[in-house]
N, C-alpha and C positions, 0 to 999 in steps of 0.2 A: 813274853809276857808284855801286853800293851801298855805304853808310858805315856800318859798325858803329857809329860814334861818333853819327852823326845818330840812329840807331834808340835808343841808348842815351840820349840827351837827349829823344826823344820817351817812353822809357820812365820815365824819372825824373819828367817832367812828371804823367804818369798817376799815378804813386804819390803825388806830393805832392796831387794833386788827387781824392781818394778817390769824391767824388760824379759824378765825369765817367769812371766805369769802363768802361762801355758801353752801348749803349740796352737791354740786357737786366739792367742793375744787379745783375750777378752778384757772386760773390764776388771778392775781389781777388787774382785769379789771371791771370798775364799769360804770353802766349807770345812769347818774343822768338825769332821766326825768322830765321834767318840761313843764307845759301848753305853747305852742306857744306863746299865748298872754303875755307871761311874758318874752319873750326873751331880750327886752331892760333891764328890771328889773335885770334880771340875769347878763347881762354885766356890770352895775353898782356895782353890788354884787363882783364881781371878784376880784377887788384890795384888799378888805377888807378878803376876804375868802384865798387870797394868803397868806396875812400877818398872819392870823391864823395858817396857814399850817406851816409857817416859825415858828411862835412861838412853833409849837408842835415838832420843830427841823426836818423837812423836807425841803430841797431844793425844789423849784418849776421850772417847765419848763412849759411855756405856748405855745401851738402850735397851730394856726390858720389854721384850714382847708381849711379857704378862701384865705389864704395866699400863700398856697401850689397849691391850684386848680388855682389861678390867675398867679401864676409865671410858672406854667406847659402851660398855655394858652399863655401867653406873650412868653415864650421861643420856642413855636411850630412854629413862624415865619406867622401865618397863621390869627393874628388878623386883620390887615390891608385887606385883601382879605375878610374876614367875614363881616367887615363893608361895604365894597363894596356893598357886596351883599346881604345884610341884607333887604333893601328895597323891593328886590323881592322875597326874601326867606320866608317861613312861619317859625314860631316857631319851628315846628318840625325838620325841616331841621338844623336848627342852633345848637339845643339842641344835634342832632345827630352828627354833626361835632364838637363839643366840648366833646361828650361822647368818640368819635373817639381818640382824643388826649390824655384823660386822662386812658383811659382803654388800650392803645396800650402798649402790653407787661406787663399789671397790673402795668403801670407806676405810677399812685396816689397811689395807695394801698402801692406799694412798697417803695415810699417816705415817708409815713407815719410810715409804719415799721421801715425803717432805723431811723428816728428819735426816736422812742419810744425804739427801741432795743439798741440804743447807748446812751441812758440816763444811769447816775450813780446811783448807788445804793442809798438810800436814797432821794431820788428827786420824787416828784409825778408831773406825766404828765396831764396836764389840755388840752384836746382837744377840742378845741371851735370851733364854727361857723359850726356845724354840719349841719345847715338848708340849707348853699349852696351846699350840696351834691345833693340836689332836683334839675332836675329829672336823675342825673347821677348815683347815688351809693345809695346804703342803707350801713348804719354804720356795719351792720352785717359782709358785705365783708371785712372791716377793721379787725373785731374782728377774724374772720377764720384765715386770714392772720397771725395775732398774736399768735395765738394758740400755747401754750406750749413755748411760746420766750419772754414771758415779766415777768420781775425779779422785776420791780418797780412799785408801784400803778399807774394805768392810768385812768383818768375819761374822759369818753365822755360826753359832756353836750348834752343831746338829747332833741330836741324840739318835745314831744309828749306825748302820756298816757302810763302807763303799762297797760298790762292785764294778769292778772296772774301772776306766778312766772317767766316765761321766754318769756313773749309776750311783743311786744312794737308796737304802734300805731304811726308811723312818721308823724309829721305835724298835726296829728289828722284827715287825709285825706287819707292816705294810708290803705289798711287793714292790720290787725293786722298779725304780724309775731311772729311766737312763738316759733322760733329757736335761740334765743340768749342763751348763757352759762353763761354768765356774771352776775354777783351781779346786780340786779336793784333796784334804790333808786327813791324815790319820785315819781312824775308824777301820783298819784291817783287821 
């Protein structure tokens, strides 16, 4: 049976030994894959895991991808209009409007990158609520933007399954994407 704690133990071992990142010796970006049905359990574990990271002499910066997403939607000034139009619009139209706000000039990915790149050394960044990226982004978009710029361990909590050494199956319903460079943990 899958164990979130066992997967976290593997993660903390990798963070402590940066020379053993992965065969590609990539940036210290880790995908913590977990079954989507354990999403709420994972959120309950985060405070304890944060304490364990601090006990291992790391500072921790938790970044909610959902908070960034909703902040951008709110600041777009379109929310009230969308609510008015919601009754007559179909879901695809609404999603396309939200996607437009998030992708305008790569705004969402750039905001995430700013946070990660500005994080002090000896700090672990925990990127949470990746499930809210559906249907707007795949997490690989964030990873690509961060390539060769990450100096501090960054963990993306990824609802889905691993497929081989570099493949992930987002939310267990998207097709497998085998183009991830980073270290993949858990999610078997």
